[in-house]
Every structure is written in C-alpha cells, then in structure tokens.
Wavefront OBJ file of the C-alpha trace (Angstrom):
o trace
v -21.460 -12.527 20.210
v -19.850 -15.620 21.744
v -17.127 -17.461 19.820
v -19.352 -20.531 19.467
v -22.033 -18.365 17.816
v -19.738 -16.928 15.125
v -19.300 -18.366 11.668
v -17.171 -17.709 8.583
v -19.762 -16.459 6.105
v -17.615 -15.885 3.017
v -14.104 -15.974 1.578
v -13.445 -13.895 -1.508
v -10.453 -12.758 -3.550
v -9.432 -9.893 -5.809
v -6.389 -10.054 -8.088
v -4.473 -6.898 -8.892
v -1.395 -6.067 -10.974
v 1.813 -4.653 -9.604
v 5.160 -3.823 -11.288
v 7.653 -6.646 -10.820
v 9.575 -6.041 -7.594
v 13.287 -5.174 -7.958
v 14.548 -8.401 -6.380
v 12.852 -10.440 -9.152
v 13.363 -8.145 -12.145
v 16.462 -9.986 -13.408
v 14.646 -13.343 -13.392
v 11.076 -12.520 -14.393
v 9.879 -10.007 -16.958
v 6.737 -7.901 -16.898
v 4.372 -7.493 -13.980
v 3.351 -9.616 -11.023
v -0.143 -10.353 -9.762
v -1.196 -10.217 -6.112
v -4.270 -11.929 -4.676
v -6.074 -9.956 -1.989
v -7.848 -12.454 0.240
v -10.847 -11.432 2.379
v -12.426 -13.606 5.069
v -15.809 -12.448 6.404
v -17.679 -13.498 9.522
v -21.195 -12.870 10.777
v -19.676 -10.682 13.482
v -19.506 -7.966 10.815
v -15.690 -8.006 10.614
v -13.333 -8.788 7.723
v -9.766 -10.086 7.761
v -7.263 -9.383 4.984
v -4.137 -10.978 3.536
v -2.259 -11.054 0.230
v -0.653 -13.810 -1.842
v 1.921 -13.111 -4.544
v 1.873 -15.186 -7.721
v 5.436 -16.222 -8.621
v 7.447 -16.232 -11.817
v 5.122 -13.969 -13.772
v 2.212 -16.376 -13.317
v -1.354 -15.051 -13.093
v -2.958 -14.803 -9.690
v -5.953 -16.904 -10.682
v -4.144 -20.134 -9.765
v -3.939 -19.069 -6.131
v -7.363 -17.462 -6.270
v -8.974 -20.634 -7.643
v -7.344 -22.752 -4.936
v -8.768 -20.431 -2.290
v -12.268 -20.175 -3.762
v -12.755 -23.679 -5.132
v -10.875 -25.853 -2.640
v -10.355 -23.996 0.647
v -13.531 -21.924 0.818
v -15.968 -24.898 0.900
v -13.966 -26.495 3.744
v -14.014 -23.388 5.935
v -17.448 -21.849 5.374
v -19.521 -22.115 8.554
v -16.469 -22.721 10.734
v -15.820 -20.626 13.851
v -13.378 -17.913 12.691
v -11.444 -18.211 15.956
v -10.715 -21.922 15.460
v -7.279 -21.253 13.950
v -5.846 -24.696 14.544
v -8.847 -26.516 13.077
v -8.787 -24.341 9.960
v -5.012 -24.667 9.537
v -5.032 -28.450 9.873
v -7.879 -28.700 7.368
v -5.937 -26.663 4.812
v -2.540 -28.250 5.453
v -4.001 -31.707 4.857
v -4.204 -30.653 1.187
v -0.647 -29.289 0.883
v 1.590 -32.397 0.749
v -0.118 -33.783 -2.351
v -0.138 -30.368 -4.034
v -3.905 -29.947 -4.024
v -3.421 -26.341 -2.880
v -0.277 -24.159 -2.920
v 1.129 -23.052 0.407
v 0.549 -19.437 -0.668
v -3.220 -19.998 -0.688
v -3.066 -21.530 2.791
v -0.914 -18.664 4.047
v -3.281 -16.022 2.724
v -6.361 -17.565 4.316
v -4.599 -18.228 7.620
v -3.260 -14.660 7.889
v -6.694 -13.244 6.995
v -8.246 -15.398 9.730
v -5.793 -14.041 12.309
v -6.441 -10.465 11.165
v -10.169 -11.173 11.480
v -9.717 -12.667 14.951
v -7.826 -9.613 16.162
v -10.601 -7.341 14.933
v -13.227 -9.512 16.627
v -11.286 -9.458 19.900
v -10.269 -5.810 19.597
v -6.630 -6.820 20.101
v -3.458 -6.484 18.036
v -2.037 -9.645 16.538
v 1.289 -9.489 18.374
v -0.495 -9.289 21.739
v -2.688 -12.248 20.815
v 0.502 -14.191 20.105
v 2.174 -13.430 23.424
v 3.397 -9.828 23.192
v 7.091 -10.494 23.852
v 8.065 -6.950 22.772
v 6.742 -3.890 20.983
v 9.488 -3.251 18.412
v 12.293 -4.946 16.512
v 15.389 -3.859 14.607
v 15.024 -3.702 10.823
v 17.581 -4.841 8.298
v 17.779 -3.612 4.715
v 17.809 -6.375 2.104
v 19.032 -5.378 -1.356
v 18.306 -6.647 -4.848
v 21.052 -8.093 -7.059
v 23.011 -5.339 -8.797
v 25.541 -4.996 -11.611
v 28.612 -3.570 -9.863
v 30.258 -3.192 -6.482
v 29.777 0.566 -6.734
v 26.016 0.007 -7.104
v 25.979 -2.033 -3.891
v 28.011 0.569 -2.026
v 25.620 3.335 -3.042
v 22.604 1.232 -2.072
v 24.083 0.424 1.333
v 24.923 4.079 1.946
v 21.350 5.052 1.078
v 19.984 2.380 3.430
v 22.196 3.466 6.322
v 21.116 7.058 5.781
v 17.485 5.875 6.066
v 18.143 4.548 9.574
v 19.020 0.888 8.985
v 21.867 -0.544 11.041
v 22.077 -3.867 9.208
v 22.331 -4.710 5.496
v 21.849 -8.018 3.660
v 23.514 -8.636 0.318
v 22.078 -10.612 -2.602
v 25.379 -10.870 -4.515
v 26.698 -11.919 -7.934
v 26.582 -15.610 -6.904
v 30.168 -16.151 -8.050
v 32.385 -16.894 -5.017
v 35.423 -14.844 -6.080
v 33.350 -11.800 -7.055
v 31.222 -12.138 -3.924
v 34.316 -12.138 -1.725
v 35.483 -8.928 -3.383
v 32.027 -7.414 -2.868
v 31.840 -8.386 0.812
v 35.293 -6.948 1.511
v 34.351 -3.672 -0.174
v 31.093 -3.336 1.771
v 32.773 -4.092 5.101
v 35.407 -1.428 4.384
v 32.676 1.078 3.576
v 30.366 0.150 6.462
v 32.970 -0.109 9.210
v 32.548 -2.381 12.205
v 29.309 -0.895 13.558
v 27.006 -2.235 10.816
v 25.759 -5.822 10.756
v 26.275 -7.405 7.329
v 24.751 -10.644 6.018
v 25.182 -12.561 2.761
v 22.284 -14.366 1.024
v 23.421 -16.585 -1.839
v 19.916 -17.990 -2.527
v 21.126 -21.619 -2.832
v 23.672 -20.921 -5.603
v 27.032 -22.254 -4.292
v 28.483 -25.721 -4.246
v 30.078 -26.981 -1.040
v 33.628 -25.884 -1.862
v 32.476 -22.385 -2.791
v 30.410 -22.139 0.378
v 33.391 -23.023 2.593
v 35.655 -20.584 0.753
v 33.228 -17.676 1.072
v 32.202 -18.625 4.611
v 35.789 -18.385 5.847
v 36.035 -14.841 4.474
v 32.718 -13.874 6.051
v 34.060 -15.060 9.416
v 37.131 -12.899 8.929
v 34.935 -9.906 8.058
v 32.629 -10.400 11.060
v 29.423 -11.027 9.083
v 26.332 -11.785 11.163
v 25.209 -14.796 9.125
v 25.633 -16.791 5.909
v 22.262 -17.400 4.257
v 21.283 -20.311 2.003
v 24.693 -21.105 0.526
v 23.625 -24.580 -0.690
v 20.568 -26.046 -2.439
v 17.840 -26.457 0.165
v 17.461 -30.220 -0.349
v 21.111 -30.829 0.632
v 20.460 -31.371 4.336
v 23.650 -33.426 4.737
v 25.653 -30.646 3.104
v 24.184 -28.074 5.482
v 24.999 -30.258 8.494
v 28.582 -30.615 7.282
v 28.838 -26.857 6.621
v 27.546 -26.013 10.101
v 30.311 -28.184 11.567
v 32.950 -26.654 9.274
v 32.155 -22.953 9.763
v 31.894 -20.749 12.838
v 29.620 -18.156 11.200
v 25.902 -18.971 11.686
v 24.534 -20.804 8.646
v 20.828 -20.151 8.075
v 18.275 -21.536 5.622
v 15.057 -23.534 5.056
v 13.561 -20.381 3.550
v 11.305 -21.943 0.926
v 11.034 -25.625 1.844
v 7.584 -27.142 1.493
v 5.798 -28.570 4.507
v 6.118 -25.655 6.957
v 7.297 -26.741 10.420
v 7.205 -30.427 9.453
v 10.067 -30.063 6.962
v 12.040 -27.769 9.250
v 12.089 -30.602 11.794
v 14.272 -32.604 9.400
v 16.919 -29.859 9.392
v 16.839 -29.523 13.165
v 17.094 -33.264 13.736
v 20.175 -33.321 11.480
v 21.788 -30.272 13.179
v 21.831 -28.756 9.701
v 21.101 -25.077 10.482
v 22.180 -22.539 13.065
v 19.090 -20.415 12.404
v 15.862 -21.057 10.505
v 14.306 -18.523 8.139
v 10.636 -17.811 8.879
v 7.854 -15.780 7.349
v 4.084 -16.062 7.190
v 4.085 -16.573 3.407
v 6.354 -19.611 3.004
v 5.667 -21.206 6.393
v 1.891 -21.492 5.895
v 0.615 -18.399 7.628
v 0.748 -17.081 11.160
v -0.106 -20.530 12.520
v 2.676 -22.259 10.583
v 5.237 -19.580 11.436
v 4.416 -19.784 15.149
v 4.685 -23.576 15.050
v 8.066 -23.265 13.323
v 9.308 -20.754 15.895
v 8.187 -22.960 18.778
v 9.871 -25.981 17.224
v 13.109 -24.032 16.829
v 12.938 -22.714 20.389
v 12.561 -26.264 21.703
v 15.734 -27.223 19.795
v 17.657 -24.171 20.982
v 17.836 -22.744 17.453
v 16.984 -19.114 16.734
v 14.753 -17.974 13.885
v 15.584 -15.248 11.374
v 13.202 -13.082 9.385
v 12.462 -13.659 5.715
v 10.334 -11.089 3.892
v 6.617 -11.805 3.609
v 6.379 -11.203 -0.185
v 4.041 -8.189 0.121
v 3.751 -5.171 2.448
v 0.667 -6.544 4.185
v 2.230 -9.947 4.828
v 5.415 -8.317 6.092
v 3.308 -6.438 8.652
v 1.990 -9.844 9.703
v 5.628 -10.966 9.965
v 6.299 -8.012 12.250
v 3.532 -9.092 14.610
v 4.686 -12.717 14.752
v 8.362 -11.819 15.158
v 7.595 -9.461 18.039
v 4.805 -11.488 19.596
v 6.117 -15.036 19.474
v 9.811 -15.323 18.506
v 13.336 -14.539 19.629
v 14.360 -13.163 16.215
v 16.574 -10.090 16.464
v 15.652 -8.377 13.158
v 12.964 -8.086 10.488
v 13.794 -8.061 6.770
v 12.745 -5.000 4.759
v 13.455 -5.065 1.025
v 15.107 -1.918 -0.371
v 14.742 0.450 -2.079
v 11.383 0.447 -0.300
v 9.456 2.296 -2.990
v 9.765 -0.736 -5.270
v 7.961 -2.945 -2.754
v 5.361 -0.653 -1.173
v 1.871 -0.992 -2.613
v -1.825 -1.244 -1.749
v -1.556 0.036 1.849
v -1.919 3.466 3.452
v 1.306 3.041 5.484
v 4.462 0.923 5.284
v 7.261 -0.481 7.410
v 10.145 1.944 7.895
v 12.840 2.164 10.584
v 12.953 4.952 13.130
v 16.224 6.895 13.617
v 17.502 4.060 15.846
v 16.841 1.450 13.169
v 13.793 -0.123 14.873
v 10.195 -0.691 13.732
v 7.299 -0.536 16.195
v 4.312 -2.894 16.055
v 0.893 -1.326 15.328
v -1.472 -1.391 18.312
v -4.695 -1.409 16.276
v -6.756 -4.629 16.225
v -5.537 -7.438 13.986
v -2.640 -6.598 11.714
v -3.457 -2.954 12.249
v -2.982 -1.492 8.769
v -5.385 0.130 6.311
v -5.754 -1.051 2.721
v -5.570 1.442 -0.138
v -8.838 0.523 -1.864
v -8.391 3.154 -4.557
v -5.087 1.547 -5.572
v -6.644 -1.911 -5.514
v -9.517 -0.838 -7.761
v -7.257 1.003 -10.187
v -4.990 -2.055 -10.627
v -7.606 -4.799 -10.495
v -7.374 -7.731 -12.900
v -10.677 -8.339 -14.669
l 1 2 3 4 5 6 7 8 9 10 11 12 13 14 15 16 17 18 19 20 21 22 23 24 25 26 27 28 29 30 31 32 33 34 35 36 37 38 39 40 41 42 43 44 45 46 47 48 49 50 51 52 53 54 55 56 57 58 59 60 61 62 63 64 65 66 67 68 69 70 71 72 73 74 75 76 77 78 79 80 81 82 83 84 85 86 87 88 89 90 91 92 93 94 95 96 97 98 99 100 101 102 103 104 105 106 107 108 109 110 111 112 113 114 115 116 117 118 119 120 121 122 123 124 125 126 127 128 129 130 131 132 133 134 135 136 137 138 139 140 141 142 143 144 145 146 147 148 149 150 151 152 153 154 155 156 157 158 159 160 161 162 163 164 165 166 167 168 169 170 171 172 173 174 175 176 177 178 179 180 181 182 183 184 185 186 187 188 189 190 191 192 193 194 195 196 197 198 199 200 201 202 203 204 205 206 207 208 209 210 211 212 213 214 215 216 217 218 219 220 221 222 223 224 225 226 227 228 229 230 231 232 233 234 235 236 237 238 239 240 241 242 243 244 245 246 247 248 249 250 251 252 253 254 255 256 257 258 259 260 261 262 263 264 265 266 267 268 269 270 271 272 273 274 275 276 277 278 279 280 281 282 283 284 285 286 287 288 289 290 291 292 293 294 295 296 297 298 299 300 301 302 303 304 305 306 307 308 309 310 311 312 313 314 315 316 317 318 319 320 321 322 323 324 325 326 327 328 329 330 331 332 333 334 335 336 337 338 339 340 341 342 343 344 345 346 347 348 349 350 351 352 353 354 355 356 357 358 359 360 361 362 363 364 365 366 367 368 369
C-alpha cells in the first residue's frame, strides 16, 4: 500500500490505574491514571503511546482531549504525515484547548505506527546516530542522607555509572548530601543535582559553587522556569553546566527564548513534555543549531521512555538517558523494560516502531471503567 493510499481509521484510548510512582508519592496521594493511546490505520497496523495524568487527576481529561478534539482533526489523514498532524495538534496548545500530554501521546503513537508500516525501528527512521546510550539512575526524594547513600549503592550495583539526586531542597542540607554522596561514590561516578525549581538565586549560587568543587556533571533546574533572566545570570556566574526548560509549555518554541537569552547550558528533552517525537526532534535540532547540548528527562511512563531512547539515540547528541529508580516502582504495562547492561549502557530495540510489547493482561486487570 502506497503512503498516499493509507489513512488513519481510528484513534482510541484506554485508561488504567497504577500505584503512584515513588518520585511523586510525597506530593500526591493515592494512585495515578495512565491513558493508553492507540492509533489505527487501514494498513492493518496500530501505534501505541501512553499519557500520565498528573497530580492525582483522572485520565479522562487527557482521554477526552484526544477523542473529542484531536481525533476528528486526524481521522482520514495519511499516518505518515507527521508534520501535518503535529502542526494541526500544536495549533490548539497555546490557548489550552488540548494539553501537551494529549498531543505527545498521539504523536508518539503515530511514529510507532509509521515504524510498523515501514518495518523499521524508530531510531533508524530518525537518523540512527548510534545503537546504545549510557543510562543514569534518577532517585526519588528521601528522608535521610543514609537513605540516599543506600539507594546510590544499589543503583551502582545494578550497573549504573551515573546518579541524579532529587534532594531536600534546602541549600545547606543539600550541600551536606552532595558531599556525602561524592565521598561514597568516588571520582569515577557522574553525579547530578536536580532541585526541581526550588532555590532562589543566592541559594543556587551557593550550591552551584560546591557542585563545581565536587565535580558534578550538571546542576538541574535550580530556579523557577519562568526566570529566564535569572538563568542567564546563573550561567554567567557558574562554571558547572546549568540545565533546565524541563516542563515549559510550547515545546521548541519556548526553548528558543532560553537559547536566545543564553540562559541554559543544556536543555532537558523528552517526548512527553516536548510534544512527542516530532517536538523533541525539533527541540534537539534547535539546540544543535545553537551549539547547546540536550539532556534526557524521563518520559513519564515506561513506553514513553522507550520512545525517548529511540529519539536520543537516533537524533540527538545527548550522552545519557534518565531511568527512574528503584525501577520496580516505575515499570508497568510492558513485557520488558529499560535496564543498563554491565557497562551501564542501554541498547535500542531493533523491532519496528518503538519495538516493545504491551502487557495486555495487566492493562485489562487495571482498566478504569
């Protein structure tokens, strides 16, 4: 079947429940809902993606945006017309007519579908720069320094060679924590600090100077994300790479504002917050044109993080992929999951599309009526 003969015949969703992931358990109680998104074409193939509802919200908000607003715009479209579909969906995002998570889910499902139609893995479709990438372990917030030390030791024993800290978010305590983890890890482990936008400028400079002394690889989101001027000033003040723009709205369009202001040394990218594979690739290309590297942010579900793996290896210069630990708290609804080999690397699946198999039994058992 020629591309011009193919059509998107249906888009459907299924919500399912999942225990709240460890990184969010201190902020949000109860369970979380995930929206499986399926795009069908008359070629007989299906593409899959997942969207995570945030803050304990039900998944129906994302599901309704997909079914009621996006689906009518895309039905009958050629499933290989990624740019046309993405532009049609993104036209609705600035005014808030659809959440970026709905756009991301449909875009990723379209790319998975396209790979299955072409019989080609996603990372090869995107350029195939390499076949594997180093993984870094990314921890949840914990109660004590000893808890962090034990978690890092467990991660290093699993094969990781890099560890990212989500700390106490109090500069003095965080400095103590970073010193303790560097002593325990030695010089051969890459360490990163992610403050999730919780410092003021003075605290960021104070902690950043210590991170430079300790040889940390990067300093992530020390300031509120809307403080572009503050980030530009911090990049001038510190030698350690300052990275951010993790959750800004507007995909590549908003990232351009940071780059034009010289406000980041690296830009955080993932298929979930950057509006799918298409938006993440656009962001990576924009950064490359400005001479700024991209860094991996987790994709919010195992399936979307596999999509991240393909984009990072196929189309970016990123040196690592984020894997949230302990992994068992984040692994659900698939038959296989990302895990480092003994050298700390993760290989890209060669199967068509994203190249992973859904666990339909799990999805049925946890379905939301």
